C-alpha positions in Angstrom: -20.6 -12.1 -24.4 -17.0 -11.1 -24.4 -15.5 -9.0 -21.7 -15.2 -5.5 -23.1 -14.0 -3.8 -19.9 -10.6 -2.2 -20.2 -8.6 -0.3 -17.6 -7.8 3.2 -18.9 -4.1 4.0 -19.3 -2.4 6.7 -17.1 -2.0 9.1 -20.1 -5.8 9.1 -20.7 -6.4 9.9 -17.0 -3.8 12.7 -17.1 -5.3 14.2 -20.2 -8.8 14.1 -18.8 -7.7 15.8 -15.6 -5.7 18.4 -17.5 -8.6 19.2 -19.9 -11.0 19.4 -17.0 -8.9 21.4 -14.6 -7.2 23.6 -17.2 -3.7 23.2 -15.7 -0.8 20.8 -15.7 -1.3 17.5 -14.0 1.4 14.9 -13.3 0.5 11.3 -13.2 2.8 8.5 -12.0 2.3 4.9 -11.0 1.2 4.8 -7.3 0.3 2.7 -4.4 -3.2 1.3 -4.1 -5.5 2.9 -1.6 -5.4 1.0 1.7 -7.9 0.5 4.5 -6.3 3.4 6.3 -7.2 5.7 3.4 -10.9 4.8 3.5 -12.3 6.9 6.4 -11.3 10.2 4.7 -11.4 9.0 1.1 -13.8 10.0 -1.6 -15.3 7.2 -3.7 -17.4 7.0 -6.8 -19.5 3.9 -7.7 -20.2 3.2 -11.3 -22.9 0.9 -12.5 -24.0 -0.6 -15.8 -27.5 -0.4 -17.3 -28.7 -3.2 -15.1 -27.6 -1.3 -12.0 -24.8 -3.8 -11.3 -21.6 -2.4 -9.8 -19.1 -2.0 -12.6 -16.2 0.0 -11.1 -15.1 1.8 -7.9 -13.0 4.9 -8.0 -11.2 6.0 -4.9 -9.3 9.3 -4.3 -7.6 10.2 -1.1 -8.8 13.4 0.6 -5.8 15.4 -0.6 -6.4 14.5 -4.2 -10.1 15.1 -4.0 -9.7 18.5 -2.2 -7.0 19.7 -4.5 -8.9 18.7 -7.7 -12.1 20.1 -6.3 -10.4 23.4 -5.5 -8.7 23.5 -8.9 -11.9 22.8 -10.7 -13.7 25.6 -8.8 -10.8 28.0 -9.4 -10.5 28.3 -5.6 -7.2 29.1 -3.9 -5.0 26.2 -2.8 -5.7 27.2 0.8 -9.3 26.0 0.4 -8.0 22.6 -0.2 -5.4 22.8 2.6 -8.1 23.8 5.1 -10.3 20.9 4.0 -7.4 18.4 4.3 -6.5 19.8 7.8 -10.0 19.3 9.0 -10.1 15.8 7.5 -13.4 16.5 5.6 -14.4 17.6 2.1 -16.1 21.0 2.3 -19.5 21.1 0.5 -18.3 23.4 -2.3 -15.3 21.1 -3.0 -17.6 18.0 -2.8 -19.9 19.5 -5.4 -16.9 20.0 -7.7 -15.6 16.5 -7.0 -19.0 15.1 -7.9 -18.7 16.7 -11.3 -15.2 15.4 -11.7 -16.4 11.9 -10.9 -19.2 12.3 -13.4 -16.8 13.3 -16.2 -14.5 10.4 -15.2 -17.2 8.1 -16.4 -15.9 8.7 -19.9 -12.9 6.6 -18.9 -15.2 3.6 -18.6 -17.5 3.8 -21.6 -16.4 2.0 -24.7 -18.0 1.3 -28.0 -19.8 -2.1 -27.9 -19.7 -2.3 -24.1 -22.5 -1.7 -21.7 -23.2 2.0 -20.9 -21.6 2.9 -17.6 -22.9 5.7 -15.4 -22.1 7.4 -12.1 -24.3 5.9 -9.4 -23.1 7.5 -6.2 -20.3 9.6 -4.8 -19.3 8.9 -1.2 -17.5 11.6 0.8 -15.7 11.5 4.1 -18.1 10.6 6.9 -20.3 8.4 4.7 -19.9 4.7 4.7 -18.6 2.8 1.7 -20.7 -0.3 1.0 -18.9 -3.5 1.8 -18.9 -4.8 -1.8 -17.4 -1.6 -3.1 -14.9 -1.6 -0.3 -13.9 -5.2 -1.2 -13.4 -4.4 -4.9 -11.4 -1.2 -4.2 -9.0 -3.0 -1.9 -8.7 -6.2 -4.0 -6.2 -7.2 -6.6 -7.4 -7.5 -10.2 -8.4 -5.1 -12.9 -7.2 -1.9 -11.5 -5.2 1.3 -12.0 -3.3 2.9 -9.1 -1.8 6.4 -9.7 -0.4 9.3 -7.8 -1.9 12.4 -9.4 -0.4 15.9 -8.7 -2.4 19.0 -9.7 0.0 21.9 -10.4 0.0 24.6 -7.7 -2.4 22.5 -5.6 -1.1 19.1 -4.5 -1.3 15.4 -5.0 -2.9 12.2 -3.8 -3.8 8.7 -4.6 -6.2 7.6 -7.4 -7.4 4.0 -7.5 -9.8 2.7 -10.1 -10.9 -0.9 -9.8 -13.2 -2.7 -12.2 -15.5 -5.3 -10.8 
């Protein structure tokens, strides 16, 4: 079986964020998430049809809070309060879960195994060791800085297993 996994391009990620959030989004190459980003980060684990880990998505708390607030049409202050308290408020977490679910479309390709969202991990929950290792490793990955207009920016890292 050939490897049909493909890292999405930055333009595809930007277009998906803009379509979902209904506002301008700037995307630029960014630094990968580091171990220092993990305690307050938000992570999505994606699996294939055999429940094998396929990809790990990481967002720093500022990106998750800003995107969650923008998706819920909440004021930017809601995201700022969440960032100040180093946690993702439940209403923002619910919106980020939906965002992560939509981002699954970045991973599904014709002829490839069907990929689905398995779990979203929010600040205060532990990231499984295998997911942590894949997120921090070199390899098939995309690292961006994403800025949501009138909200703010943060790191976005997508790593394929």
